[in-house]
C-alpha positions, -999 to +999 in steps of 0.1 A: -061+573-243-046+549-221-067+536-191-059+539-157-057+509-128-049+513-094-032+481-077-017+472-044+014+453-039+026+437-006+060+442+001+080+430+032+100+454+049+129+454+074+140+484+098+173+495+081+193+497+109+220+476+128+212+486+164+187+463+184+178+489+206+167+508+175+153+483+159+131+477+190+123+512+196+107+512+159+089+482+163+072+494+192+067+530+180+047+511+150+026+492+172+016+521+193+007+539+160-014+511+150-032+512+182-041+546+175-052+542+142-075+514+155-091+536+180-092+569+156-106+549+129-136+542+149-140+576+162-141+587+125-169+565+116-189+571+146-189+609+140-198+605+105-227+584+114-240+608+140-234+637+121-255+622+091-282+608+118-288+640+138-318+646+122-332+617+135-329+631+170-361+649+167-369+647+204-339+672+216-355+704+207-380+718+185-357+745+176-327+723+167-310+731+135-313+702+111-289+711+081-255+696+085-232+723+068-211+749+076-227+779+098-206+802+081-217+791+046-254+785+054-276+804+085-291+769+091-261+751+094-249+735+126-213+729+120-184+756+127-165+740+097-168+715+073-173+678+079-141+664+076-126+691+093-146+687+124-137+650+126-101+660+123-105+685+151-118+657+173-092+632+164-064+661+168-075+664+201-074+627+212-042+619+191-020+649+190+017+637+200+005+597+197+013+596+159+020+617+132-006+639+122-003+631+085-014+597+093-049+612+108-053+632+078-051+603+053-072+579+074-097+605+078-099+610+039-100+573+030-126+566+056-148+598+045-147+582+013-160+549+025-186+562+046-198+586+013-202+557-005-220+533+018-242+557+041-273+548+022-271+513+034-265+526+069-295+548+070-319+519+052-303+494+083-293+471+054-255+473+068-240+480+099-213+504+106-179+498+099-161+484+127-123+483+125-100+459+146-064+464+161-047+447+130-057+481+112-031+490+082-011+524+092-021+548+062+003+574+051+001+595+018+025+596-013+042+623-001+054+608+033+076+581+016+110+598+010+145+591+000+136+561-021+168+546-035+188+515-044+205+497-016+243+492-020+238+452-031+215+467-059+187+441-050+163+463-027+155+496-021+154+516+011+134+548+022+122+568+054+086+570+063+082+596+091+119+597+099+119+560+105+143+539+082+131+509+061+146+487+032+128+462+011+131+424+010+124+418-024+136+380-025+126+368-062+101+394-064+115+408-099+080+422-108+080+444-071+117+455-080+107+469-115+074+484-099+096+505-076+121+514-100+092+530-121+078+546-092+115+562-083+116+572-119+083+591-120+069+562-147+043+551-120+022+574-095+024+562-059-009+569-042-019+571-002-004+532+009+000+518+041+022+498+067+007+467+081+023+445+111+017+412+110+033+385+134+063+407+140+068+415+106+063+447+086+048+448+053+045+478+027+010+479+011+023+498-017-006+515-041+000+526-075-022+543-102-005+536-138-016+533-172-026+503-186-014+500-228-038+473-244-017+449-260-016+456-297-021+421-310-056+414-298-088+421-316-118+428-293-136+409-323-118+377-314-137+361-285-122+333-262-145+312-245-134+296-210-152+272-188-143+264-150-147+230-139-138+201-117-120+179-140-101+209-153-096+236-137-099+257-170-109+250-207-105+272-228-115+276-265-102+301-291-119+301-325-113+260-334-084+260-308-091+241-275-068+245-244-067+226-214-051+244-185-044+224-154-060+189-143-080+172-114-051+155-097-029+185-100-051+208-081-080+190-062-064+159-052-033+177-037-053+201-018-075+172-004-040+157+008-031+184+027-065+184+043-062+149+050-030+156+067-044+185+083-075+162+100-047+135+113-030+165+129-062+178+145-069+144+159-036+146+178-038+181+192-056+174+220-027+150+234+000+177+225+023+191+248+015+223+262+036+249+278+023+279+256-014+271+255-034+273+226-005+287+205+018+255+209-009+229+203-022+246+172+012+254+158+013+222+134-024+226+123-017+261+113+012+255+095-008+230+073-033+256+068-010+281+055+004+252+033-031+250+015-036+283+012-002+288-001-006+260-027-041+270-038-030+307-044+000+296-065-019+272-085-046+300-092-021+326-101-001+299-125-036+289-141-051+325-145-016+333-162-016+308-186-049+317-196-041+353-205-011+342-222-031+321-244-056+350-251-028+374-258-009+347-278-041+342-301-049+378-303-083+373-283-092+407-270-126+394-254-128+366-227-162+351-223-166+329-190-192+305-200-221+293-174-202+311-146-231+322-126-247+288-129-213+270-113-211+297-086-246+288-078-241+252-077-212+257-057-227+274-031-253+245-026-223+218-029-205+219+003-178+200-011-171+223-042-174+255-021-148+243+000-123+231-026-128+248-057-122+286-049-143+298-080-148+332-068-110+338-060-103+323-096-125+348-111-109+374-094-074+367-104-087+360-141-103+397-140-072+414-127-049+398-153-073+405-181-076+441-171-038+447-172-037+432-207-066+452-219-090+422-224-125+427-217-140+397-194-178+390-197-190+364-172-226+349-182 
C-alpha cells in the first residue's frame, strides 16, 4: 500500500484579464477578502477558546449549565447547535456579503482543527491563543477551483475561483506544470488551498494529497550515514563509499560576502536620500537581505537533492543523520553557527525529499 503525503506548492498567479479596471477591481476585492479573513480568524479562535473555558466562569451563576454540547442531544448542554456551527453563525452575521461564505466555512474548519490539536496547551497556560495578522492567506476548498485548463500557449494553466479569472505564471517551473497536469487528470487529489497576497503579487498555495511510491531499487537494510558540518555542508557515507557534497567556500564564504555587503549598505542608510520615508532608505538593504535568503535556500535545495540522489543511486533505504542533535545544540550556543549554517532548514529539506523517495530518516 502506497503512503500518502500532503504537500503545498507556491505558484504565482496573474489576473486573467486585459482590462486594467477589471484587474484593479479584482485586486481590491481580494484585499477586502483578506482583511475579512484576518478579522474572522481572530473571531473564530476567540469563540472556541471562550467556549472551552466557560466552566471557569463559576462566578456567573450557581445554576449555569457547564456541558458544552448541543441541547438537542443532551439536556445539560448549553449550545443550540454544534460547536462549529455556533461559530459559523457568528461569522455569517458579521461577514455575510463581504466575502464568499465558502471561504468562511473552509477557514472555520481549518482553525477548529488547529484549536482542537492545541487546546491542551491553552488550558495549561503553556501557549498563548493564536493571533492572526492582516497578511493571512485566503482559504478555499478544492471544489471552489473550477475550469482548470491549459492556456493557448500550452505553458500555463487558467482557472476560475469564486468567479474571478486567474492564470498561472510558471516560468521554468516544470515540476509545478506537471503537478497541475496531474491535478487536471485526476492523478493527484486537490485539497483545501489558499490565495496569498504579498507586495501586490498573488500566489496560489496549492495543497495536494498524493501517493508516494518508494523507489524500487532502495533497500531499507542499506544504511547511509550523513554528517552536517562546517568544512563541508554534507559528508555522506554509504557502505564503503564516501561522497562530499558542497564546500565551505561555496556556501559559507559567499554568504558572508553578502552579509559584508549588507553591512556596508547599512552604514550608509542614514545618509540615503529620503522622499518615501523608511521604505526608500531600506530598499538597498532589503534587496541584499532577499539575495542572501534566496542564495541559502537554493544551495540547501541543491545539497539535499544531491544527498537523496546518491542514496537512491546506491540503493540506501535508510538515512542516518549522525550526531545531528549535538550539532544543533552546539549551534544554539554559537552565534556564528546559528546565524550562518541553517541546520534546521537543511534538515527539513532533507526529510521532505527523503519522504518523497521512500527513504527512512533517523536523526541521532
